[in-house]
Backbone as a ProteinNet text record, in pm:
[ID]
protein_1_A
[PRIMARY]
MIEIALCPDNNYIMPCGITIISLLENKKDTEIRIHIIGSDLGEDNKSTLKGIAEKYETEILFYDIENKYLDKFDIIQDELEYITASTYSRLFLHNILSDQIEKVIYLDCDLMVLGTLSEMWNIDIEGYSVGGVVDFPAFMPRTYEELKYSDQYSYINAGVLLINLKYWRDNNILNRCFEYAQTNHENLRFKDQDIINGVLHDSALLLPLRYNAHLHVFVKSTDFGKYEEQRADALKYPVIIHFTSSMKPWLRESIHPMTKKYRKYKAISPWKNTPIKWGDMPLRKKIRHYKRAVLYSLGIRKRNIAIK
[TERTIARY]
126.7	-24.4	109.3	100.7	140.8	52.8	124.5	22.1	80	9.6	-17.2	-91.8	-37	-97.8	-34.3	-182.2	-164.3	-266.8	-163.5	-216	-352.5	-388.4	-513.4	-575.5	-614.4	-695.9	-815.3	-947.9	-1046.4	-1002.9	-890.8	-936.5	-771	-747.8	-667.6	-702.8	-831.4	-928.2	-925	-898.4	-914.3	-775.8	-668.9	-557.9	-512.4	-562.1	-539.6	-638.2	-742	-774.8	-721.4	-686.7	-617.6	-467.5	-399.5	-275.1	-326.6	-430	-467.7	-480.9	-570.2	-663.5	-512.9	-401.4	-291.9	-195.3	-191.8	-167.3	-228.9	-355.3	-442.3	-443	-469	-441.7	-338.4	-218.3	-21.1	-27.3	-125.8	-82	-45.6	-92.2	-78.9	-163	-76.1	-151.3	-152.5	-17	2	-164.8	-173.4	-239.8	-216.2	-313	-294.8	-354.5	-299.6	-470.7	-399.3	-510.5	-477.8	-555.4	-463.6	-455.6	-462.7	-601.6	-631.2	-611.9	-539.3	-511.8	-578.4	-636	-668.7	-749.1	-790.2	-818.9	-957.3	-1078.6	-1199.2	-1275.8	-1205.7	-1266.8	-1392.9	-1421	-1581.4	-1669.1	-1778.3	-1839	-1858.7	-1856.6	-1822	-1725.2	-1684.2	-1457.7	-1416.4	-1484.9	-1423.3	-1540.7	-1673.7	-1740.2	-1662.2	-1580.7	-1548.2	-1421.1	-1385	-1225.1	-1242.5	-1348.6	-1413.8	-1422.6	-1552.4	-1532.8	-1428.2	-1374.7	-1217.5	-1180.2	-1165.4	-1125.4	-1224.9	-1343.8	-1441.1	-1396.2	-1383.5	-1369.5	-1226.7	-1161.4	-1055.6	-998.2	-1174.2	-1132.3	-1010.6	-1008.8	-902.8	-890.5	-865.8	-935.8	-898.8	-982.3	-927.4	-989.8	-926.1	-900.1	-896.2	-986	-979.8	-963.1	-886.8	-849.6	-845.7	-935.6	-938.8	-851.9	-723.8	-576.1	-670.6	-661.3	-717.9	-551.3	-660.6	-517.6	-423.5	-484	-448	-280.1	-309.5	-140.4	-37.8	-71.6	18.1	22.5	-15.9	-24.1	141.5	214.2	374.4	469.8	423.7	454.7	355.2	254.9	222.9	314.6	498.2	495.7	548.4	612.5	634.3	535.8	415	326.4	278	315	352.1	387.1	516.7	626.5	623.5	531.7	535.7	355.6	315.5	137.9	51.7	166.3	115.3	96.8	141.6	148.5	9.1	-29.4	-129.6	-183.4	-234.3	-260.8	-198	-236.6	-263.1	-133.4	-25.6	94.2	185.2	157	262.9	184.8	85.3	80.9	138.2	222	339	445.3	457.6	537	455.4	274.6	204.1	191.1	235.7	186.5	247	291.9	376.7	280.1	161.5	83.2	-50.8	-109.8	-186.3	-205.9	-151.5	-138.1	-174.1	-165.2	-193.5	-43.4	-32.9	85.2	159.8	46.2	86.5	132	135.2	179.4	326	377.8	568.4	626.2	571.7	632.6	529.2	538.6	422.2	504.3	448.3	487.9	404.4	477.9	386.4	373.8	313.8	303.1	202.8	310.9	248.1	112.5	37.7	-87.2	-103.8	64.1	86.5	149.5	112.4	236.4	153.8	174.6	155	231.1	146.5	257.7	267	341.3	342.1	369.5	415.4	451.6	388.4	400.5	405.1	538	444.3	524.3	594.9	582.1	631.2	787	854	976.8	1055.9	981.4	1013.5	953	885.1	816.5	875.3	920.3	1012.1	1157.7	1194.4	1326.6	1388.1	1488.8	1482.2	1555.8	1453.7	1471.8	1517.7	1572.2	1597.3	1693.1	1715.4	1790.5	1788.9	1750.3	1660.1	1536.1	1564.9	1434.3	1342.6	1386.9	1341.2	1404.6	1319.5	1368.6	1317.9	1392.9	1383.4	1489.8	1446.3	1538.9	1580.4	1704.3	1770.2	1711.2	1793.2	1658.7	1763.2	1765.5	1791.7	1855.8	1821.8	1934.1	2005.7	2029	2138.2	2239.6	2271	2354	2432.7	2384.1	2323.9	2399.1	2525.3	2647.5	2548	2445.7	2357.9	2271.3	2230.1	2177.9	2179.6	2342.8	2389.2	2424	2405	2437.6	2344.3	2245.1	2102.7	2036.9	2059.4	1982.3	2111	2214.7	2314.7	2344.7	2381.5	2455.4	2557.9	2611.1	2711.1	2680.6	2737.6	2751.2	2817.5	2828.3	2882.2	2762.5	2620.5	2524.7	2454.3	2321.6	2265	2117.5	2024.3	1914.1	1813.4	1682.5	1585.4	1436.7	1389.7	1266.3	1139.8	1057.5	934.6	865.5	822.2	718.9	665.2	740.2	739.2	847.5	779.2	879.5	855.2	969.1	901	930.8	873.7	903.9	885.7	1013.6	1004	921.9	757.9	709.1	746.9	806.3	868.6	963.2	1069.7	1219.5	1144	1080.5	969.9	944.6	885.4	818.4	886.9	1039.2	1080.2	1198.9	1190.5	1292.3	1273.4	1135.2	1111.9	1127	1118	1134.9	1075.9	926.8	793.9	859.2	962.6	954.9	1067.4	1198.5	1326.7	1273.8	1213.9	1129.5	1086.5	990.6	994.1	1081.2	1192	1289.6	1391.7	1371.7	1474.3	1387.1	1244	1162.6	1170.6	1162.9	1150	1313.2	1410.5	1503.3	1599.2	1554.3	1531.6	1414.2	1388.2	1249	1271.6	1349.7	1391.5	1454.3	1531.7	1594.4	1501.1	1320.5	1304.7	1233.1	1324.6	1242.7	1144.4	1152.3	1051.7	982.8	959.8	857.7	923.4	824.1	851.9	932.3	989.7	1085.8	1203.3	1212.8	1373.5	1403.7	1246.5	1266.3	1360.1	1246.6	1293.2	1406.8	1474.4	1629.9	1711.3	1673.3	1751.7	1770.7	1653.4	1646.4	1692.8	1661.3	1689	1806.4	1912.5	1999.2	2073.1	2080.1	2200.8	2125.9	1994.6	1977.2	1855.5	1885.3	1786.3	1888.5	1775.7	1819.8	1812.4	1937.1	1853.9	1788.2	1717.9	1618.7	1667.6	1616	1688.2	1626.6	1619.9	1555.6	1411.8	1401.7	1315.6	1164.9	1165.2	1098.1	1026.1	1082.8	1046.5	1072.1	1020.7	1118.3	1059.6	1124.3	1058.2	1119.4	1066.9	1106.6	1217.8	1324.9	1469.3	1541.3	1476	1512.8	1495	1382.8	1335	1446.3	1527.7	1546.5	1707.1	1740.1	1826.4	1981.7	1932.8	2054.2	2117.4	2002.6	2063	2154.6	2325.2	2365.2	2337.3	2322.2	2277.4	2426.3	2499.2	2615.6	2690	2716.9	2729	2582.1	2433.1	2376.8	2263.1	2391.9	2319.1	2293.3	2313.7	2259.1	2156.8	2132.6	2037.9	1919.6	1953.6	1860.5	1812.1	1917	1963.8	1777.8	1786	1757.4	1555.2	1567.3	1421.9	1347.2	1432.8	1396.1	1337.8	1403.5	1374.7	1283	1215.4	1225.7	1114.3	1055.4	1016.7	957	909	813.4	659.6	739	690.3	710.5	605	683.7	581.3	670.1	632.3	608.4	510.7	511.6	519.3	629.9	723.2	680.4	694.2	703.8	607.5	520.8	386.8	342.2	480.7	391.6	316.3	235.4	57.8	10.1	18.2	-59.5	-227.3	-221.9	-411.9	-438.4	-334.3	-289.5	-329.8	-353.7	-397.2	-220.6	-113.5	10.2	115.5	56.7	152.3	214.1	376.9	433	551.5	487.8	589.2	590.1	650	700.7	601.3	499.7	421.5	279.7	250.1	146.5	30.1	55.4	-98.9	-75.9	18.5	31.7	-88.4	-40	-137.3	-288.9	-329	-437.3	-533.3	-444.6	-496.6	-546	-536.9	-603.5	-706.8	-630.4	-778.5	-895.4	-918.2	-996.9	-1089.4	-996.5	-1075.5	-1115.9	-1093.6	-1122.2	-1291.2	-1334.8	-1477.5	-1423.3	-1338.8	-1308.9	-1289.5	-1316.7	-1286.7	-1397.6	-1485.3	-1536.9	-1549.2	-1428	-1345.8	-1253.4	-1315.5	-1197.7	-1088.1	-958.3	-884.6	-834.1	-844.3	-818.5	-700	-676.5	-558.8	-545.5	-406.4	-334	-408.8	-354.1	-321.3	-233.5	-242.9	-143.4	-228.9	-89.8	-205.5	-176.1	-241.1	-260.5	-87.8	-25.9	101.9	177	146.6	217	153.8	-0.1	-72.6	-26	3.7	60.4	202	278.6	439	442.7	308.3	299.2	300.8	135.4	110.1	285.4	349	479.4	552.3	654.6	662.9	635.9	476.6	450.1	480.6	476.2	443.3	598.9	715.4	841.3	904	868.4	913.9	871.8	696.1	640.1	730.3	793.2	886.2	1043.8	1039.9	1250.2	1292.2	1220.8	1312.9	1386.4	1298.2	1363.4	1406.5	1488.1	1543	1451.9	1394	1347.8	1394.2	1491.1	1523.3	1472.4	1384.5	1326.9	1328.5	1403.4	1357.9	1216.2	1213.3	1038.2	1046.6	961.8	949.6	865.1
-132.8	35.4	142.8	200.6	303.8	468.2	475.6	620.4	772.4	837	936.2	1075.9	1160.8	1302.6	1382.5	1524.2	1626.5	1703.8	1875.5	1954.7	2062.2	2054.5	2188.6	2261.6	2324.3	2458.6	2442.5	2566.6	2552.7	2584.9	2700.7	2764.9	2647.5	2537.4	2457.4	2339.1	2298.4	2199.2	2121.6	2166.8	2162	2074.6	2196.8	2084.7	2012.5	1990.4	1879.3	1747.6	1782	1671.4	1616.9	1670.7	1591.6	1591.1	1655.8	1552.5	1432.6	1382.6	1270.9	1137.1	1259.9	1104.9	1085.7	1228	1112.4	1040.9	1058.4	984.7	834.7	776.1	731.3	642.2	717.8	683.9	587.6	581.3	563.3	461.3	410	298.6	154.1	125.2	30.7	-50.5	-174.4	-278.1	-248.4	-135.1	-92.6	-28.1	-76.6	-29.4	94.5	174.2	333.8	365.7	439.6	562.5	714.8	724.9	873.2	968.1	1012.1	1108.8	1271.5	1327.2	1487	1564.3	1646.7	1788.6	1887.9	1945.9	2120.6	2178	2294	2374	2435.7	2362.8	2428.7	2360.1	2255.6	2237.6	2273	2288.8	2262.2	2126.2	2100.1	1934	1914.7	2029.5	2005.4	1958	2029.3	1975.1	1856.9	1822.2	1700.8	1573.3	1585.4	1498.8	1506.2	1562.1	1572.5	1514.5	1545.8	1474.6	1269.5	1262.3	1118.1	1089	1164.7	1012.7	1013.6	1100	1137	931.9	937.9	847.2	692.8	710.6	587.8	553.6	624	591.1	463.1	517	390	329.5	304.8	199.1	247.5	369.5	393.9	439.7	371.2	482.6	629.8	743.8	813.9	919.4	928.5	1023.5	1183.7	1207.9	1405.7	1425.4	1494.5	1554.3	1712.2	1761.4	1927	1904.5	2027	2096.9	2211.6	2271.3	2356.1	2463.4	2612.8	2725.3	2642.8	2586.2	2501.8	2453.1	2446.7	2313.3	2424.4	2531.6	2694.5	2797.7	2721.1	2815.3	2817.4	2712	2748.1	2800.4	2884.8	2986.7	3122	3187.8	3242.1	3375.8	3325.4	3426.9	3500.9	3418.1	3487.2	3477	3458.6	3445.4	3646.8	3724.6	3892.5	3895.2	3806.3	3853.3	3870.2	3730.5	3683	3660.2	3741.1	3726.5	3638.1	3553.3	3445.4	3302.9	3320.6	3126.4	3125.3	3033.6	2985.2	2841.2	2799.8	2606.2	2566.1	2567.4	2499.7	2495.5	2617.5	2658.2	2532.3	2527.1	2420.5	2300.1	2273	2126.1	2044.1	1998.2	1887.8	1879.2	2009.2	1941.4	1919.4	1888.8	1830.1	1658.2	1637.7	1501.8	1377.9	1432.4	1286.5	1258.8	1440.1	1404.3	1351.4	1445.5	1449.5	1283.4	1204.4	1048	1008.3	843	767.5	722.8	645.8	644	523	419.5	305.3	334.1	443.7	477.9	571.7	529.1	571	599	605.3	691.5	695.3	870.2	902.1	906.1	942.2	1044.4	1163.1	1260	1426.5	1448.5	1510.9	1568	1676.8	1820.4	1934.5	1924.9	2012.5	1981.6	1977.6	2090.6	2173.2	2084.1	1913.5	1849.9	1734.1	1623.6	1523.3	1476.2	1298.8	1210.6	1108.9	1087.6	940.7	796.2	787.7	676.8	567.1	418.7	443.2	485.8	525.6	517.5	385.6	310.3	193.4	171.8	230.4	206.9	329.6	449.7	525.7	488.5	433.3	382.8	271	243.9	127.5	126.7	244.1	317.6	340.5	281.2	251.5	405.2	418.3	578.6	591.9	436.3	428.8	539.1	596.2	647.6	779.5	768.7	968.5	1013.6	1111.8	1179.4	1228.2	1223.8	1226	1226.3	1243.9	1196.6	1318	1386.2	1484.8	1457.1	1541	1568.8	1740.4	1766.1	1839.3	1979.2	2106	2202.1	2314.8	2437.3	2531.1	2592.7	2644.3	2706.3	2637.2	2497.9	2388.2	2486.1	2523.8	2588.2	2760.2	2785.5	2940.7	2953.1	2977.6	3071.2	3053	3160.3	3240.4	3165.4	3047.1	2987.9	2945.5	2899.6	2830.8	2920.6	3074	3165.9	3171	3156.8	3270.9	3162.6	3018.6	2948.6	2893.1	2887.2	2861.5	2734.4	2714.4	2539.1	2481.8	2407.3	2422.8	2365.6	2381.6	2351.4	2210.5	2171.6	2026.8	1930.5	2027.1	1968.4	2014.8	1985.5	1982.6	2065.5	2121.6	2174.4	2108	2023.4	1920.8	2052	2047.4	2101.3	1964.5	2060.2	2037	1984.4	2001.6	1972.8	1831.9	1729.3	1581.9	1527.9	1478.5	1412.3	1228.9	1214.9	1095.5	1106.8	1128.2	1137.5	1013.2	1002.4	934	910	939.2	1013.9	966.7	821.1	765.3	833.1	896.4	928.1	1064.3	1188.7	1328.8	1253.4	1140.2	1198.3	1114.6	1016.5	1013.4	1086.3	1251.2	1303.1	1459.7	1421.5	1566.5	1691.3	1680	1743.2	1872.9	1892.4	2004.9	2083.6	2022.5	2168.5	2223.1	2146.8	2179	2253.7	2246.7	2344.3	2472.3	2449.3	2593.5	2686.1	2610.5	2695.8	2781.7	2701.8	2726.9	2806.8	2823.6	2944.8	3086.6	3036.5	3122.8	3268.6	3170.9	3254.1	3279.5	3204.1	3220.9	3362.1	3355.5	3379.7	3490.1	3547.2	3686.6	3687.9	3497	3434.1	3395.4	3292.6	3257	3288.4	3245.1	3304	3204.7	3082.9	3019.1	2906.9	3008	2903.5	2788.5	2711.5	2566.6	2488.8	2496.7	2432	2477.2	2603.9	2681.7	2604.2	2630.8	2552.2	2347.2	2324	2201.3	2193.7	2212.4	2231.3	2238.4	2375.7	2452.2	2349.3	2267	2180.4	1996.4	1959	1802.8	1790.6	1903.7	1914.4	1822.6	1759.1	1605.4	1496.9	1535.9	1357.9	1355	1413	1403.7	1298	1277.4	1141.8	1218.4	1228.5	1318.6	1153.1	1216.4	1102.4	1128.5	1036.5	1080	1208.7	1267	1377.9	1324.4	1230.6	1185.5	1154.1	1217.8	1201.1	1320.6	1404.2	1586.5	1651.2	1639.8	1690.8	1819.7	1933.8	2060.2	2154.9	2258.9	2379.5	2383.6	2418.3	2447.5	2240.8	2160.2	2017.9	2095.6	2167.7	2185.2	2282	2407.9	2461.6	2472.5	2488.1	2476	2510.7	2661.7	2744.2	2731.4	2580.9	2591.8	2470.3	2510.7	2360.7	2304.7	2167.5	2102	2032.8	2075.2	2053	1830	1792.7	1633.3	1628.4	1684.5	1571.5	1591	1600.4	1640.1	1481.9	1411.1	1289.3	1253.6	1285	1256.5	1368.3	1472.4	1587.7	1534.4	1435.8	1375	1280.1	1153	1075.9	1120.8	1221.2	1333.1	1332.5	1377.6	1466.1	1329.2	1254.4	1098.3	1031.3	992	904.5	965.8	1072.3	1118	1071.9	1066.8	986	1079.7	1206.7	1330.3	1453.5	1525.2	1693.7	1742.7	1832	1923.7	2081.2	2185.3	2266.5	2350.3	2381	2526.3	2683.1	2730.8	2911	2911.4	3022.4	3040.4	2978.5	2923.8	2863.3	2735.3	2776.1	2670.3	2567	2445.9	2432.3	2439.6	2490.5	2490.2	2679.9	2722.7	2853.5	2855.3	2974.3	3054.7	3038.7	3090.9	3132	3075	2929.4	2826	2782	2863.8	2732.4	2672	2544.8	2442.7	2349.5	2282.2	2183.5	2083.4	2041.3	1930.2	2004.1	2115.5	2174.9	2102.6	2041.2	1951.2	1828.7	1739.5	1645.7	1689	1791.1	1783.1	1779.7	1877.2	1905.2	1785.2	1625.3	1546.6	1459.7	1479.1	1457	1537.2	1704.2	1748	1752.2	1705.1	1630.2	1572.2	1432.4	1359.1	1396	1460.6	1525.3	1551.5	1604.7	1656.9	1812.5	1864	2016.4	2048.1	1896.4	1920.8	1992.5	2068.8	2187.1	2306.9	2284.5	2475.1	2536.8	2613.4	2681.5	2720.7	2730	2772.4	2905.5	2987.2	3133.7	3154.9	3321.3	3380.3	3365.8	3380.4	3416	3569.9	3631.3	3742.3	3774.2	3856.4	3932.5	4076.4	4156.9	4258.6	4226.8	4334.4	4325.9	4332.4	4396.3	4416.3	4260.8	4193.1	4077.5	4007.7	3998.1	3897.3	3926.8	4056.5	4094.7	4039.1	4095.3	4042	3825.9	3838.5	3632.1	3586.7	3638.9	3661.1	3670	3762.7	3820.3	3696.5	3666.1	3545.6	3412	3405.4	3251.6	3286.6	3375.2	3396.2	3395.6	3420.2	3430.2	3272.6	3206.6	3094.4	3031.2	3021.3	2961	2942.4	3042.9	3106.9	3084.4	3029.8	3010.3	3132.9	3255.4	3373.5	3396.9	3308.7	3334.3	3177.1	3161.1	3007.8	3000	2845.4	2919.3	2801.3	2880.8	2846	2745	2670.9	2528	2432.6	2337.2	2197	2168.2	2128	2083.1	1914.1	1869.4	1725.1	1702.1
20	36.8	26.6	-69.8	-101.6	-48.8	44.9	139.9	55.2	12.5	-87.3	41	21.1	84.4	1.8	-5	-43.6	28	-29	76.5	18.8	-98.2	-145.6	-32.7	-37.4	-25.9	-133.8	-124.8	-189.2	-322.1	-356.8	-471.3	-557.9	-493.6	-578.4	-562.7	-593.4	-592.4	-750.9	-819.6	-991	-1053.4	-1001.6	-979.4	-895.1	-793.5	-713.6	-745.1	-822.8	-842.8	-1004.3	-1098	-1189.2	-1180	-1030.2	-1038	-975.9	-856.6	-896.9	-971.7	-1024.3	-1186.9	-1259.1	-1278.2	-1342.9	-1268	-1141.5	-1056.5	-1044.4	-1039.4	-1081.2	-1206.6	-1274.1	-1456.7	-1449.5	-1368.8	-1423.8	-1293.9	-1200.3	-1131	-1091	-1269	-1247.3	-1178.3	-1091	-992.1	-862.1	-827.1	-717.2	-667.9	-552.9	-447.9	-386.8	-370.3	-330.4	-206.8	-105.2	-53	-33.5	-46.4	-67.7	56.5	119.3	248.5	193.3	201.1	113.2	300.1	322.4	437.9	397.9	484.3	422.5	502.5	496.5	604.5	548.4	596.1	559.2	436.7	373.3	297.3	229.7	149.2	96.9	62.3	121.2	82.8	-63.2	-115.5	-307.1	-317.6	-302.1	-321.6	-241.7	-135.4	-82.7	-193.4	-241.8	-292.3	-445.2	-476.5	-655.6	-601.1	-536.9	-506.4	-508.6	-408.9	-385.3	-437.1	-571.3	-670.5	-797.7	-837.8	-846.7	-867.8	-741.2	-623.3	-610.3	-637.5	-627.1	-739	-889.8	-1028.7	-1049.2	-940.6	-971.6	-843.3	-816	-653.9	-601.1	-517.7	-439.6	-329.9	-179.2	-70.2	-79.8	5.2	-3.1	136.4	207.6	309.3	386	448.8	431.2	581.9	594.6	749.4	697.9	854.8	800.8	919.8	871	926.8	989.1	1155.6	1173	1191.9	1239.8	1244.1	1357.9	1448.7	1624.6	1541.1	1445.4	1433.5	1387.7	1357.8	1381.3	1527.6	1551.6	1684.5	1764	1694	1782	1678.8	1592.8	1464.1	1466.6	1527	1582.4	1602.7	1597.1	1679.6	1534.5	1392.3	1316.4	1208.4	1209.2	1156.1	1128.5	1231.8	1178.3	1082.5	1087.5	977.2	870.1	847.2	732.8	679.9	678.7	637.5	559	494.8	368.5	430.2	546.1	626.6	658.6	590	639.5	672.4	682	772.7	598.8	482	399.1	369.7	412.2	311.8	419.6	533.6	611.1	683.6	539.9	640.8	599.1	539.8	503.5	661.1	712.7	848.5	936.1	988.1	1078.1	980.1	912.5	843.2	991	1035.7	1079.1	1231.3	1267.7	1412.3	1297.6	1188.1	1130.2	1098.8	1052.4	1008.7	1119.7	1117.9	1220.8	1191.7	1359.4	1398.3	1329.5	1299.3	1219	1051.3	973.4	886.7	928.4	883.1	891.6	807.3	664.1	559.7	431	382.9	299.2	166	76	-34.8	-6.5	8	-30.4	-130.4	-187.2	-332.2	-341.9	-403.2	-471	-508.3	-564.6	-656.5	-793.1	-797.6	-949.6	-1010.5	-1005.3	-1060.7	-1163.2	-1224.7	-1324.7	-1330.5	-1256	-1260.3	-1382.1	-1420.3	-1552.9	-1575.2	-1446.5	-1428.1	-1281.5	-1282	-1105.8	-984.4	-900.9	-772.4	-673.8	-705.8	-693.1	-653.3	-749.3	-735.8	-639.8	-628.5	-538.1	-419.1	-345.8	-246.5	-155.6	-243	-207.3	-192.9	-180.6	-169.1	-35.4	20	213.7	243.4	324.5	418.8	539.4	565.7	716.3	750.3	864.4	956.1	826	713.5	646	733.7	696.3	776.5	667.5	514.7	399.5	248.1	217.9	39.7	-93.2	-157.3	-280.5	-319.6	-428.1	-564	-563.3	-595.5	-584.3	-664.1	-586.1	-686.1	-699	-767.4	-810	-697.1	-631.7	-489.9	-402.9	-514.5	-432.7	-496.9	-606.3	-713	-681.6	-519.6	-536.7	-345.9	-371.1	-254.4	-168.7	-140	-106	-4.9	-31.8	1.7	97.3	130.7	220.4	357.5	277.8	342.3	439.1	390.9	448.7	543.2	536.9	568.9	675.4	653.2	786	755.6	659.5	703.7	596.9	597.5	544	399.6	242.8	143.2	39.5	134.6	123.9	155.5	171.2	193.3	47.5	2.2	-60.5	-6.8	-152.9	-102.1	-212	-138.8	-208.6	-213.4	-352.4	-365.7	-244.8	-188.9	-114.1	-167.8	-311.5	-385.1	-411.5	-373.7	-390.8	-274.4	-189.6	-49	-38.1	9.4	1.2	185.4	307.4	446.9	508.4	621.2	696.2	864.9	870.1	949.8	1073.9	1079.5	1226.2	1270.2	1197.4	1160.9	1249.2	1218.5	1218	1371.5	1434.9	1557.9	1666.4	1616.5	1678.7	1752.1	1621.9	1669.4	1683.2	1707.9	1734.9	1678.4	1493.2	1428.3	1415.9	1431.4	1392.6	1489.1	1677.1	1722.4	1689.2	1617.5	1564.5	1429.9	1362.3	1235.6	1297.8	1423.9	1493.9	1532.8	1636.7	1636.6	1546.7	1452.5	1331.6	1282.6	1215.3	1158.3	1267.1	1402.7	1465.2	1482.1	1449.7	1431	1290.5	1223.7	1061.1	978.6	1077.9	938.3	897.3	854.8	783.5	670	630.5	541.1	475.4	458	447.3	332.2	169.9	21.3	60.3	73.4	22.5	94.7	246.9	319.2	399.3	390.3	476.1	387.1	242.8	181.6	255	271.3	327.6	462	557.3	652.7	681.4	581.1	566.7	525.3	492	379.9	498.5	589.1	691.9	831	833.6	929.6	887.9	812	754.6	647.1	594.6	528.5	511.8	688.7	685.3	745.1	727.2	719.5	602.3	494.3	335.8	251.3	210.4	86.7	-4.7	-130.1	-244.7	-313.6	-344.9	-471.5	-659.1	-694.1	-863.9	-920.7	-1003.3	-1045.4	-1150.6	-1204.1	-1254	-1227.6	-1004.1	-936.1	-920.2	-928	-969.2	-1079.3	-1185.7	-1285.8	-1280.4	-1236.5	-1158.4	-1335	-1312.6	-1454.3	-1505.2	-1353.3	-1436.1	-1520.4	-1474.4	-1534.6	-1680.9	-1745.2	-1817	-1946.7	-1863.7	-1892.1	-1910.5	-2070.8	-2123.8	-2031.8	-2013.4	-1958.7	-1763.5	-1701.1	-1597.7	-1649.6	-1492.5	-1527	-1428.1	-1411.5	-1320.7	-1210.5	-1350.4	-1290.8	-1313.3	-1145.2	-1121.6	-1107	-1130.3	-1168.5	-1306.2	-1416	-1582	-1600.2	-1597.3	-1597.2	-1580.5	-1419.8	-1355	-1476.7	-1487.8	-1607.5	-1689.2	-1766.3	-1913.5	-1863.4	-1762.4	-1742.5	-1718.3	-1663.3	-1601.3	-1720.3	-1835.1	-1947.4	-2053.6	-2051.4	-2059.4	-2052.5	-1884.4	-1870.4	-1730.4	-1716.3	-1644.8	-1546	-1402.3	-1314	-1333	-1275.5	-1172.6	-1215.3	-1349.5	-1339.7	-1257.9	-1223.1	-1131.8	-1250.7	-1209.9	-1265.1	-1159.7	-1151.2	-1065.1	-1127	-1032.9	-1085.8	-1127.2	-1170.2	-1234.8	-1356	-1411	-1560.6	-1512.1	-1473.6	-1432.8	-1618	-1544.8	-1726.6	-1737.1	-1658.4	-1649.3	-1645.5	-1710.5	-1737.5	-1902.5	-1938.7	-2055.3	-2158.2	-2053.4	-2073.2	-2032.5	-2039.8	-1998	-2116.4	-2138.6	-2233.1	-2183.3	-2072.7	-2001	-2161	-2160.1	-2266.1	-2252.3	-2124.7	-2075.7	-2039.6	-2111.6	-2083.7	-2127.4	-2290.9	-2361.5	-2306.5	-2188.5	-2214.3	-2064.1	-1993.8	-1872.5	-1935.9	-2050.7	-2020.1	-2090.9	-2123.1	-2158.6	-2034.3	-1932.1	-1735.6	-1762.9	-1752	-1750.6	-1778.9	-1997.7	-2038.6	-1993.2	-1928.3	-1873.7	-1736.4	-1658.2	-1543.8	-1490	-1405.5	-1381.6	-1465.6	-1499.5	-1507.7	-1668.9	-1745	-1870.5	-1947.2	-1898.5	-1981.4	-1882	-1809.1	-1734.2	-1850.2	-1888.8	-1982.4	-1929.8	-2012.4	-1999.5	-2002.6	-1911.1	-1881.9	-1866	-1879.9	-1803.9	-1643.1	-1640.9	-1490.6	-1457.2	-1376.1	-1296.3	-1444.2	-1511.4	-1615.7	-1677.1	-1733.3	-1750.1	-1871.7	-1981.2	-2100.1	-2176.5	-2172.8	-2220.8	-2195	-2096	-2075.6	-2202.9	-2179	-2283	-2414.8	-2461.8	-2621.5	-2604.4	-2540.2	-2537.5	-2562.1	-2476.8	-2492.3	-2584.9	-2725.3	-2826.8	-2970.9	-2896.2	-2969	-2995.2	-2818.6	-2874.3	-2891.5	-2910.4	-2972.9	-3072.2	-3125.4	-3346.7	-3383	-3264.4	-3251.5	-3305.8	-3178.7	-3156.5	-3253.9	-3316.5	-3438.9	-3550.5	-3584.1	-3724.3	-3693.5	-3582	-3571.5	-3610.4	-3519.3	-3589.4	-3386.5	-3304.3	-3104.4	-3124.3	-3039.2	-2986.2	-2813.2	-2814.4	-2650.4	-2583.5	-2439.5	-2404	-2258.7	-2298.2	-2265.4	-2313.8	-2291.8	-2388.3	-2403.2	-2595.1	-2577.9	-2592.4	-2565.5	-2566.7	-2665.7
[MASK]
++++++++++++++++++++++++++++++++++++++++++++++++++++++++++++++++++++++++++++++++++++++++++++++++++++++++++++++++++++++++++++++++++++++++++++++++++++++++++++++++++++++++++++++++++++++++++++++++++++++++++++++++++++++++++++++++++++++++++++++++++++++++++++++++++++++++++++++++++++++++++++++++++++++++++++++++++++

């Protein structure tokens, strides 16, 4: 049984549902249980997600994360107004899920699963707090200066995590996260992702990039150094595509190379008739978008993003 956790809010139900559909379309014979952790999710939204799971004969459980879980973070909440229970939900999974569940795959809601997660699930993480793939800040010296740990370690993307819940429970990780956030809140550019790296850098296991092919994997100008072979593998055999940055595939302006593939899953979802809309983009940027599209199609301008 593979345990999967997602933490949407009411504004992210459609992306969450499409992520689940992509997961279940590619699960093969693997048995999966889905845990949805949200803050005051609407009953209609829960019903929609439940309907998706039932279609694939998959168990789905809902947990309401209340703001009480953020009580320990209220000191920094005034400093960081964007903190919400949904933003920090992944830090509480070891408390929310049953003690009988010793590990879980956490997934952001802005991604697409293209293969079975059984190999990822079977990775041995005994002795490690978490598994994740290397992210672009790992190649920036200021990351280690700001987060106050040695560059002999790395920096992982927190959008896809193989979490050792038992390790978190046994080592009081939540309190360590709180203490770290309290001390370093002025340097937390990527919120709980920075906290996870700041606290767990020396107990994190680096996973292959194919399990979280984020945007920088597709950006040709990004130098992955010793991870270039992993990047090539992720481009050729991606298991999870992560639509980081504002380039979301459910928005009209997306030029991500995997947008069309994502929209195929949307087409078999309860939102198949929901129109693709512009994001929060001013008219001048929309015009620029169309100009670039014409230049790319004519071959006058070269893309910096690898096209699949």
